[in-house]
FIMI-51099 format. One record per residue (C-alpha): residue number from 1; residue in three letters; x, y, z. Coordinates in pm, 1 decimal, padded with zeros to 6 digits. Example, Ala and Ser with C-alpha at 12.3 -4.5 7.8 and 13.67 -1.06 7.14 Angstrom:
  num  residu      east     north        up
    1     ALA   01230.0  -00450.0   00780.0
    2     SER   01367.0  -00106.0   00714.0
***
This chain:
  num  residu      east     north        up
    1     MET  -04997.2  -06672.0  -10472.3
    2     GLN  -05345.1  -06790.2  -10378.4
    3     LYS  -05486.9  -06867.9  -10032.5
    4     VAL  -05741.0  -07140.7  -09961.3
    5     PHE  -05875.1  -07146.6  -09607.6
    6     VAL  -05933.2  -07447.4  -09383.4
    7     ASN  -06126.8  -07274.6  -09106.7
    8     ASP  -05897.2  -06974.6  -09051.5
    9     LYS  -05571.2  -07145.7  -09146.7
   10     PRO  -05444.9  -07093.2  -09501.2
   11     ILE  -05320.6  -07335.6  -09759.7
   12     ILE  -05096.3  -07117.4  -09974.3
   13     LEU  -05048.9  -07209.8  -10339.1
   14     THR  -04705.4  -07089.0  -10445.6
   15     THR  -04401.0  -07149.4  -10665.1
   16     ILE  -04158.1  -07046.6  -10390.2
   17     VAL  -04007.3  -07296.7  -10147.3
   18     GLU  -03907.4  -07137.3  -09816.8
   19     LYS  -03749.3  -07283.0  -09505.4
   20     GLU  -04025.7  -07427.8  -09289.4
   21     ASP  -04101.7  -07225.6  -08976.4
   22     GLY  -04449.4  -07279.7  -08832.6
   23     PHE  -04563.9  -07414.7  -09169.9
   24     LYS  -04498.7  -07714.6  -09395.3
   25     ASN  -04416.4  -07735.0  -09765.4
   26     TYR  -04569.6  -08005.2  -09985.1
   27     SER  -04551.6  -08074.3  -10356.6
   28     LEU  -04891.5  -07994.0  -10509.8
   29     LYS  -04848.8  -08285.0  -10748.7
   30     SER  -04816.4  -08556.5  -10484.0
   31     VAL  -04988.4  -08407.3  -10176.5
   32     ASN  -05256.2  -08599.8  -09988.2
   33     LEU  -05494.4  -08307.4  -09939.5
   34     ASN  -05719.5  -08486.0  -09689.0
   35     LYS  -05413.0  -08553.1  -09471.1
   36     VAL  -05311.4  -08184.5  -09493.2
   37     ILE  -05663.2  -08074.3  -09393.0
   38     ARG  -05656.7  -08308.0  -09091.5
   39     GLU  -05315.1  -08170.9  -08996.1
   40     LEU  -05436.7  -07809.2  -09012.9
   41     ASN  -05748.5  -07891.3  -08811.1
   42     HIS  -05580.9  -08097.8  -08538.2
   43     THR  -05231.2  -07955.0  -08485.6
   44     SER  -05074.1  -07619.4  -08401.7
   45     LEU  -04953.6  -07588.5  -08761.5
   46     LYS  -05025.4  -07230.1  -08877.5
   47     GLU  -05033.8  -07289.8  -09252.6
   48     VAL  -04939.5  -07525.1  -09534.1
   49     ARG  -04775.1  -07429.8  -09861.4
   50     LEU  -04838.6  -07632.3  -10174.4
   51     ILE  -04559.9  -07587.2  -10427.1
   52     HIS  -04577.3  -07617.3  -10806.0
   53     LYS  -04324.2  -07484.2  -11053.1
   54     LYS  -04579.4  -07319.8  -11287.5
   55     GLU  -04770.0  -07031.1  -11130.8
   56     ASP  -05043.3  -07034.8  -11395.9
   57     LYS  -05122.8  -07402.0  -11314.9
   58     LEU  -05135.9  -07374.9  -10932.4
   59     LEU  -05506.4  -07306.1  -10885.7
   60     LYS  -05624.5  -07529.5  -11169.9
   61     LYS  -05429.7  -07830.6  -11037.4
   62     PHE  -05537.4  -07760.9  -10677.6
   63     LEU  -05908.1  -07745.6  -10768.8
   64     LYS  -05882.8  -08096.4  -10922.0
   65     LYS  -05783.5  -08242.2  -10582.3
   66     LEU  -06137.4  -08226.8  -10429.8
   67     PRO  -06495.2  -08178.1  -10552.1
   68     ASN  -06581.2  -07811.1  -10607.2
   69     VAL  -06897.1  -07630.1  -10495.9
   70     ILE  -06952.4  -07309.9  -10693.7
   71     ALA  -07118.4  -07023.3  -10507.5
   72     GLY  -07201.0  -06656.5  -10553.6
   73     GLY  -07224.4  -06386.9  -10290.2
   74     GLY  -07248.3  -06018.1  -10230.8
   75     LYS  -07094.3  -05731.1  -10042.6
   76     ALA  -07405.2  -05514.2  -10058.8
   77     PHE  -07409.7  -05143.8  -09970.6
   78     ASN  -07712.9  -04933.4  -09882.7
   79     GLU  -07742.2  -04559.7  -09951.1
   80     LYS  -07579.5  -04479.3  -09613.2
   81     GLY  -07266.7  -04675.2  -09711.9
   82     GLU  -07340.8  -04957.5  -09465.0
   83     ILE  -07267.0  -05319.0  -09560.7
   84     LEU  -07520.6  -05602.4  -09535.0
   85     PHE  -07412.0  -05887.6  -09305.0
   86     ILE  -07566.5  -06214.0  -09188.3
   87     TYR  -07504.0  -06395.9  -08861.4
   88     ARG  -07484.1  -06775.9  -08896.2
   89     ASN  -07306.0  -07046.4  -08696.3
   90     ASP  -07214.5  -06784.3  -08432.5
   91     LYS  -07011.5  -06582.9  -08686.3
   92     TRP  -07063.0  -06270.0  -08895.0
   93     ASP  -07059.9  -06349.4  -09265.8
   94     LEU  -07157.4  -06203.5  -09600.6
   95     PRO  -07457.7  -06360.6  -09776.6
   96     LYS  -07368.5  -06624.4  -10034.9
   97     GLY  -07486.6  -06957.7  -10164.6
   98     LYS  -07458.8  -07239.7  -10411.2
   99     ALA  -07521.8  -07188.2  -10782.3
  100     GLU  -07819.4  -07366.0  -10935.9
  101     LYS  -07813.0  -07539.7  -11275.0
  102     LYS  -07812.0  -07305.5  -11577.9
  103     GLU  -07784.8  -06996.9  -11354.5
  104     THR  -07517.9  -06733.3  -11420.5
  105     ILE  -07289.1  -06663.6  -11125.4
  106     GLU  -07421.7  -06305.3  -11114.5
  107     ASP  -07780.5  -06434.6  -11088.7
  108     THR  -07670.3  -06675.8  -10814.5
  109     ALA  -07515.5  -06393.1  -10613.7
  110     LEU  -07822.6  -06166.6  -10647.0
  111     ARG  -08066.6  -06450.6  -10565.2
  112     GLU  -07870.2  -06570.5  -10262.7
  113     VAL  -07829.6  -06224.1  -10108.9
  114     GLU  -08203.1  -06160.3  -10150.6
  115     GLU  -08304.1  -06505.8  -10016.5
  116     GLU  -08074.6  -06492.4  -09713.4
  117     THR  -08156.7  -06134.2  -09610.4
  118     GLY  -08492.6  -06026.8  -09757.8
  119     VAL  -08323.8  -05726.7  -09924.5
  120     GLN  -08465.7  -05637.2  -10265.2
  121     GLY  -08365.9  -05411.0  -10552.5
  122     LEU  -08004.5  -05529.3  -10555.2
  123     GLU  -07779.3  -05428.7  -10844.3
  124     ILE  -07428.9  -05554.0  -10915.6
  125     VAL  -07174.1  -05271.6  -10923.8
  126     LYS  -06860.9  -05476.8  -11003.2
  127     PRO  -06704.3  -05818.3  -10947.5
  128     LEU  -06481.0  -05863.0  -10642.7
  129     GLU  -06224.4  -06134.0  -10584.1
  130     THR  -06303.8  -06504.2  -10568.5
  131     THR  -06244.8  -06679.8  -10235.9
  132     TYR  -06171.2  -07045.4  -10167.0
  133     HIS  -06229.1  -07246.8  -09853.0
  134     ILE  -06250.3  -07612.6  -09763.3
  135     PHE  -06548.8  -07752.5  -09578.1
  136     LYS  -06677.3  -08097.8  -09491.1
  137     ARG  -07018.4  -08232.5  -09602.9
  138     ASN  -07134.9  -08587.0  -09542.4
  139     GLY  -06785.2  -08687.5  -09430.9
  140     ARG  -06615.7  -08556.5  -09748.8
  141     ASN  -06395.3  -08252.2  -09791.7
  142     LYS  -06497.2  -08010.2  -10067.5
  143     ILE  -06367.9  -07678.2  -10197.0
  144     LYS  -06615.0  -07390.9  -10198.8
  145     VAL  -06532.0  -07146.9  -10477.3
  146     THR  -06722.4  -06823.7  -10405.7
  147     HIS  -06749.1  -06551.5  -10669.2
  148     TRP  -06815.1  -06220.2  -10492.5
  149     PHE  -06977.9  -05904.7  -10624.7
  150     GLU  -07009.3  -05555.9  -10489.3
  151     MET  -07378.6  -05462.0  -10489.1
  152     LYS  -07592.0  -05161.5  -10409.6
  153     THR  -07955.9  -05112.8  -10315.2
  154     ALA  -08190.6  -04836.5  -10203.7
  155     TYR  -08393.7  -05091.9  -10002.1
  156     THR  -08497.2  -04967.9  -09656.2
  157     GLY  -08752.5  -05238.0  -09571.6
  158     LYS  -08749.0  -05516.9  -09318.0
  159     LEU  -08448.3  -05750.5  -09302.7
  160     GLU  -08552.2  -06117.5  -09288.5
  161     PRO  -08294.5  -06383.0  -09195.8
  162     GLN  -08340.5  -06709.5  -09387.9
  163     GLN  -08381.0  -06925.3  -09078.5
  164     ASP  -08392.6  -07258.1  -09263.8
  165     GLU  -08032.5  -07177.8  -09370.2
  166     GLY  -07931.3  -07126.3  -09005.4
  167     ILE  -07920.1  -06746.6  -09033.0
  168     THR  -08025.8  -06590.0  -08703.1
  169     LYS  -07961.0  -06221.9  -08778.2
  170     VAL  -07931.1  -05981.8  -09071.4
  171     ALA  -07792.8  -05631.5  -09020.9
  172     TRP  -07662.6  -05325.8  -09202.4
  173     LEU  -07330.2  -05247.8  -09033.2
  174     ASN  -07136.7  -04921.2  -09042.4
  175     GLN  -06754.7  -04908.8  -09043.5
  176     ASP  -06722.0  -04911.4  -08662.4
  177     GLN  -06962.1  -05204.7  -08630.1
  178     ILE  -06776.4  -05391.8  -08905.9
  179     VAL  -06447.8  -05362.6  -08713.9
  180     THR  -06615.7  -05530.5  -08414.0
  181     ALA  -06791.4  -05792.6  -08632.0
  182     MET  -06462.3  -05890.3  -08797.1
  183     GLU  -06333.2  -06006.2  -08458.1
  184     ASN  -06588.0  -06287.5  -08498.0
  185     SER  -06583.6  -06369.8  -08868.8
  186     TYR  -06400.8  -06585.7  -09122.9
  187     ALA  -06056.5  -06519.9  -09270.2
  188     ASN  -06187.6  -06508.4  -09627.3
  189     ILE  -06456.8  -06253.6  -09527.9
  190     LYS  -06192.9  -06033.6  -09362.2
  191     VAL  -06009.5  -06031.7  -09697.5
  192     LEU  -06321.7  -05892.5  -09870.4
  193     VAL  -06414.3  -05633.0  -09607.7
***
């Protein structure tokens, strides 16, 4: 089972058909994804489930429904065990951004975290899960596929929000602060933290 978020409402990719209760089932093969996105955005519907009989084909077939934007991002820790967060669009988020041509996804993640926060000396510790969410650009829905990496750094210098990307704050947050920040974050970030 895979979740793709439309704002904070999930589209669940599954092989199991259940009785509808606060959600709707659609066949992945024939679904009008733009209609489903509108429905999630403008009704009280809690989630949508897209059904396909072959589990190994669910994600692949779903990703063909809309243009994909590939991104890399980081859950970066400092030596105190705090996690690096950005504040953009009035929400707490982890730094991430779009891959450039001929760039590995690891290089994308490292570059984006550094650009968005000013933090240097980042090292990838291990890959984390990949998240999926749908967003609208220039009137068209797209799927952002974000490859996440756990990172570490000994950097203690100044944090610099990348203002031309709409980032207004960068902060190292401890566990208590993260709990508060997650009250004002995105569903796919909550999954990672």
